[in-house]
N, C-alpha and C positions, 0 to 999 in steps of 0.2 A: 513845305517840310513835313508838316503833320500828315499831309495826304500821302506822302511817299513812305512814311514809316509805318502806317497802319497795315497796309497789305503785307509788308515784309514781316511784321510781328505775327500776323495771322498765318503766314506760310511757315514761319518757324514753329509756331504752336502746333500746326497740323503735322509738321515733320517730326517734332518731338513726340507727339502722341502716337505716331505710327512706328517710332523706333523700337519700343519694347516688343511689339508684335512681330516686327521684322526679325529682331534678334531671337525671339522665341521660335519663329518658323525656321530660322537658320539652325538652331540647335535641335529642333524637333521635340522640345520639351516644354514649350510655352504653356500649352493647355494643361499639362500635368502640374507645372509649378503653380499655375493660377488656381487649380482645384486642390492643391495641397497634397497631391499624390505623385509618387515616383514610380517609374516603370520598373519591371523586374531587373532589367539590366543595370539601371542606376542603383537600385538597392543592393544588388550583388557587388557592384564596384565599391559601394560605400562600406559594406559589411564583409568584404572578402576575407579579412583577417579572422573574424569570428567564425565564418563558415569553415575556413581551413582548420581552425582549432577544434571544431566539433566534428569534423569529418571522420577521424579515427573512431570516435565513440559511436557515430551513426553506422559505420561499417561493422563494428562489433555487434551492435544490436541487430543489424540485418543478417549477419552470418549465424549468430548463435540464438536469436530469438524468432526471427521471421522466416528464415530459410527452412528450419526444421518443421515449420507448420505444414509444409508440403508433404511431410511423412504421414500426416493424418489420413492419407488415402488408404492406408492399410486397415483402417476401421471398416472399410467397405470391401475388404478382400479376405480370403483365407490365406493369410500371409505365412510364408515358410522361409525363414532366414537362411536355411541350409541349402537352398537351391543354388546359390552362388556365393562366392566370397565377397562379391560386390553387392552392397545393400541395394543400390539402384536397380541392378539387374534382377535381384530377388523380388523387388516390388513389381517390376515390369512382367515377370514370369509368374506371378501369383494370380490365381483366378479371382474375379470379382464375384461377390456373393450378395451385393446390394445391401439391404437393411437387416440381414439375418443376424448379425452380431448385436445390433440394437434391440431386436426382438428378444434375443436370449437374455440381454441385460434386464429388460423390463419384466421378464418372467422369473428373474433370479431373486429369491428372498434374501440372499446374502448382500446383494447390492442395496436393496431397500433398508436393510439393517445398517449398512455403512452410511447411507444417507441420513438415517435417523440419528445415529451417533454423532455424525458431523454437525448436524443442526443443533443438537442438544449442547454439544461442546461449544459451538459458536455463541449461542445465547448466554451460556454461563459465563464465558469469557467477556462477552460484550457488557454484561451487567456488573461483573465483579472485577474485571481487569482493566477495561478501557478507562473508567474514571480515575483510577489510582494515579497514573502519571500526571493528570491535571491537578489533583489534590496535592501531590508531592511538589509539583512546580510552584503552586501557590504557597505552600508551607516554606519552601526554601527561599522564595522571593521575599517573604515577610521577615526573614532573618536580617538583622541590621548589620551585624559584624561580617565583613567580607570573608575573613579567614574561616569562620565557622560555616558559612555558606559553601565555601569551596571544599572543605573537608566532608561535609554532608553529601554534596553532590558526587565527590569521588568515591565515597563508601557505597552509595547507591548504584553508581555506574560500574563498579568493579565486577560484579557477577556476570555482566554481559559478555565478558571475555572467557568465561568458563564454558567448556563443551557440555553438551547434554549428557554425556556419559558421567562426567564429574557431578553435575547437578543431581542426576538420579541417584548416584552413589551416596551423596550427602543426605538426600531424603530417605534413602534406604537405611542408613545408619541411625536416622532419627525416628522414622515412623514404620520401619519394617518389623517383622515378627520378633527379631532379636535386637531391635533398636533401643534407643535411650528411653523412649516413651513407654514401651512394653516392659522394660526392666524396672522402670520407676513404678509402674502399676503393680507389678509382681511383688516388689519390695514392700508395698503397702497393703498386700493381701487381696489384690484384684487380679482378674485374668488379663493377660496381655492381649493386645490387639495388633493386627497387621493391616494397616491402611493401604500398603503398597499392593496388596492382592485383593482388595475389596472392590468388586465391580460397581457397587452402588455409589461409592464415593470417588470413583475414578475421574469424572469430569472436574470435581473440585480439587482433586490432587493435581491434575494437569494445570489447572488455573493457578494454584498456589506456586507451582514450579515456574510457570511463566512470569508471575508477578515478581518472584525473587530474582529471576534472571534478567528480565527485560524492562522492568519498571524504570530503572535508572536511565536506560537508553531512551525511553519514551519522553522523559521530562526535558530533554535537550531542546526539542522543537518548541515546547511551550515556554521554556525560559527565554529562548530567542525572541519569541513573540512578546513576552513581557518586557524584555529589554528595550523594545521599540516604543513603549508607552512613554509619553512625555511626562516628566515629573510635575509640569505645570498643571496637568489635569488633577493630580492628587492634591496639590496645594489649593487649587480652586475649590475642590470638593471639601477639603478640610476647612477652608474659610467660610463655606456655606453651612458648616455645622455637621458634615457627614463624619460618622465614626469609622473605625477600621472596617467593620462588616459592610457598611453602606458603600465605602470606597471600593471594596472588593466587588460588590454586586453591580455597581453602576459604572466603574472604570475598568477594573481588571478583567472581569468576565466578558464584557463587550469586546475588549481587545483580543481575547482568546477565541471568541466565537467563530471567526472565519477559519482559524486553524483547526478548531474542533470539528467543524463541519467538513473540512477537507479530509482529515484523518478518518472521520466516521464513514465518509463515502468510500474511501480506500479500504477500510476494514470490512465494510459490507461486501464490497467486491471480492475480498479475500476470504469470504465466509466459508467457502468449501475447502480452504487450505488451512488446516488448524495445527500444523506442526508434524511433519512426516517423521523426522528422526526421533523426536521426543516420544511419539506414540509407538513407533516401531520397536523401540528398545523396551517398552513395557507391555506390548501387546500380548505376549505369551503369559505374562504374570496374571492378567485378569481375564484372558480368553478372548476369542474373536467376537463373542456376543457383545462385549462392552468396549473392547479396544480396537475394533475394526472401523476405520474411517475411509473416505474415498481414496485418499492417497495411498494408504496401505492396501486397500482393495486392488488398486491398479498395479501396485508393485507385486503383490502376491500372485495375481493372475498372469501378469506379463513376465516378470523375472523368474519367479519360482515355478510356476506351472507352464511357462513357455507358450502361453496363449496370447500372442502379441496383438492379434486383431481384436480380441475381446477386450483386452486392457486398453487398447487405443480408443475403442468405441466409448468405454467408460470415461476415459480422460477427455474425449471430445465433448461428451455431454456436460462434464464438469466445467469445461472452458466456456461453452455457450451459455450455460446458466450463470456463470460468474460475470460475463459481459452484460447480461440482462440485469443482474443485481446492481452493477456499477451505474448503468444508465438510469435505472429506477431511483437509486439513492441520490444520484446527481440531480434528477428532476425534483426530488423532494427538497434538496438543498436550494435549488432555484426558487421554489415556491416559498421558502423561508427567507428569501432575500440574500442568500449567500452565493458565492461564485461556484463552489464545488471544485471538480476537477477541471472543468472548462467553462467558459462563458456561454451565455445564451447565443 
């Protein structure tokens, strides 16, 4: 009896050991399941609902963001939009001039003046504007009463919905030559000042306008990051004897560091885009010497002067430099131990 049962159990064991392999071979996914990886077909079947949901957004990005990139070919042409009513035919019939437009740009002093103004404005806003949403988020998060916190956030958030025309009109009424500040100075025996037309203070004026309009919008991301911090961390720090400032330094700020690094990388990548509409509305008040940035330079040469190839070349240079800034800033974020825009 025992002699007959032993071979049978061995056979059953060998058969059961081979069964998963056979089933895996039959389905064609045994190796992928064993390695923990799924094929592209299996992943698509699993996530097909999510793929279908994102498909309209992907199509919009392709049509309105990536397809127009092909139009940058006019930077290497002497483009004439009046050759045909069809823009594609106009591009095909415009002669190629190689790098002639780029050579003109590098020899143009107005272009370098626009680059200088853009970089100055970027550094001023990076130092004076970027930290303010972080500080406001920390301040609002420290308020105990929820109703006071909600009212403060709503008041700070409201100017984001104002147009730049309205924002500049408000600043004109306050800091213009006939504004409230000048009238107050004249009533007290001083000369009035016109900050709105002063080229020396123009970067600080633009930064103040951006702070008033968009600081409330910027705190949303930081408040969301602070909401994800576990209260147990604050309680543990308090039990260890940490005061309010130490809890902020050792608990709150480390929770915000990944978000700060991500937004800083995006801000550096957006360094050459410093507010087209805001600056265009005030460019004539301070003159091109102080109010010309890369975006207004491209608009002025392309739309006003009808030199589309020259403007396209300037815009292409700006895009390439912006990509380089994003990659460099993201590399710095990786060296600091943060994820940045994408992982290593």
